[in-house]
Steps between C-alpha positions, in 0.01 A plus 500: 500500500508634855226535759490577871427180688315537834678350800310468828242747376758760406687579180857393467750753624576800285728402216424129544228359277441152369546460125233272359770324299678396821188323624451352153857363481514376858155343479592340169822358644311343791237360262754340266702359790190321631361413155827338391549308824800699626700431185742771616615261774455149360635591157810686615759220471353372175527853361874496563534164322306618194701823486826302508388325183415157643191487279619703200440379146656716224250357248207675664352812345625829639785746471686477834580247774329486841799675657514767230128569544549530876804725452310720253207540739734553796693763308174694483401445863842522668549867430503834674189397691725272703740782587328835463146370554579319825686803635198717417262250664700500825543878494128558467365195684771413752684167556170313524459533125765226461276247672216567259741492208590143597138394554398646165795328332416156641133524407585653163680178403160334449371789291809486281453126451140543387556781251813349344330163457224675307764683297622162375155350446379778271824601328522526121795362300544651154636299204840667544516380863423838657293464816232740621339452838385671815181653638407644159451143380364315802255777585362504145520132409465350847186689593356410160501135615273610786267675252627836622666611176382867512634537855823330396554736208443804722732375775771400251491840334502682834796294616696565182448876534603527867789256453639723228466793738673295769785417265557872446461585871622247757673288239691788348486857633510399869797270442703761313414776746599306811818363341595853399437630853725232648783560254468878522503497882808278506687719252414810703662333801822525298429856379407387149196701388484392136176302529354769725544747215443262207260224611387446142836337421412210731165462329663498160754231598230280653283536190783381277584202724135396523448540127788264422325216687129550436549502125564123527169416669441250781786269399762772542325638809498153660863436407598830661279449806635153582847655532407825677244374754723249689786752501302796627304300759813329630695825519220679682422222750868457594534875558187502718623202702829679564315803639274284716799312642677830567190619689410168663448667839215703351321201344294393806369853549428527127297178500303619802433833328376318189256279691378775732470743211298251296227494765545852634192666644673825584216684329137424574437585135679197366876522528519124444287528188723774358811286543324200345389704200849636438664158527252320273496786251876498457506118492250503213707757315813293556397137435208578265297200624144555384591745228535234229815646346725201577268266313604677179860382550410154630274439200817481287649207697559168322255257656193295416377514859359842602492415871876437506563859394259626764700298754820671383336842519406468867869537588498863382320664796713295739829609344387854433315584822578245770875502424610819322243745642546364852877544471453862398251560780726357769792711378284815510375424852828393664678810367214734601511715186120493463441742789295793357665732752850367442784632283345355183155652545527663156512161328210372712281800422575507127451125451858441382536143618818408312719772659351408838609138457841624384544681832419176682774327299743786568461445874673162465787601276576821313527335159195274541263750336685433175403133531140609548521744210619225267221272627242774451608563143489127424158469665368795302645376172362147537156635590502730198570225249237264643228761534564612145403147394185506714393831355582391147286186530207717615563747219501215247175369645335837434670616182660192344858366490595706196492820708727366778786726392284804580457379858873437542581854388239646737639288785854624435363853505359437848838361609648838414206680663563316826818701552316834517180427702473547879490191725172571680305531174661182368396299807136613479476432126677165534265380772192615311586324174657180633253433780206566264599183317380298799130574453437327165765235564390370840133503399578289194735261681245449779229413247738252333633357827296183457689416181832561675411281798393208280826515307698534823336193653574296187860625485559437869368145469741431213785660694438300817471172308820564305328528163650841428852357523414196285333720242825690453724197511661592831514329833282644771673745731 
């Protein structure tokens, strides 16, 4: 997945190479933004209206509301990548990584729209009302409409395999490991070494809590997510704002460092490119735009208009990356904890992003790390339950619904395993599995982009002429 990209006739600096998947994701995001006529900008306000329920109809097929689908997908994306991942990106790539996080998030809104629209178009609704959707379906069935059925079957199978791997890695083991590190570090600050000596206890508790929810499927996951996501996002953003206000004198310098760092040419071997790669890579891991995973959750939404769910989905990268990740990044920069030669160099070197962010919170108020620790545990928990659903849908695609219980037990085993695996290995495995999902997904979505654009144009015409509101018996808003 990684190759050394030549810059000005030379290879990129030692330790800085350009992952092919970064070019694939970034190029795909630019393509979909242009192909869909900047839907990430013109569809933003309408997305808020649809999410609020202005166009909801409970009679439509599906298992969850627009908001529940958004909350379920956000509970998977707003996770430790927003806290630990951003801290790692800044530690390894400098403040400039924040700029590229934001750029990737804004462009990723169009990618998310495209893939989640397809998730609705090609979803399957069983007689009992259970919905199955996502790249496994639109790659196989969608490409068949283009007379590319063999390619579709191969891509769908490949996606299902790597998505299952991603559910065990970034969607499970990484979340548990980073949450454990944050809680363990905070307890050690108070001379409590229990989790340092018995980390498996944390894994066991998390496995039980996750098991209680995932046994109920997407309905219970969505019901849990719609309560947890607003709480954890609100709590975290308020805490970040407090720290930024407390360090308001440092904000101008931080913003300058972010912009200068984004276009840094300190190294003739591509310092700017290295920062860009780190920012986009962590943005992809955080908001998952281009990976196709969110379309699995959005496929379950109650609607008869696929484009409307794609419109809702484009809010995810904005909330996840442009808002939450940027908040984390600013806190890390204004407090200066990312310095590799500073007092927290151990966390920087070992890739322990959660404890690093905790130290940034501690600089504002001694008890603030506990707020972060609670947020981290909520983020990790919500990500676990949503990614278990993603992985289970892929498992069912390969082995049938009757074997779903086997997957759930394996997933819970990985939850426990996450408490005893080192952070560096988790990060590498997580990136490999999750980012691999982008190759089959973006290829398929690009090939099907003509179908999406035609549906978007038709939907947008109805929206602008007020026909969407009349169709649902509501006044136009």
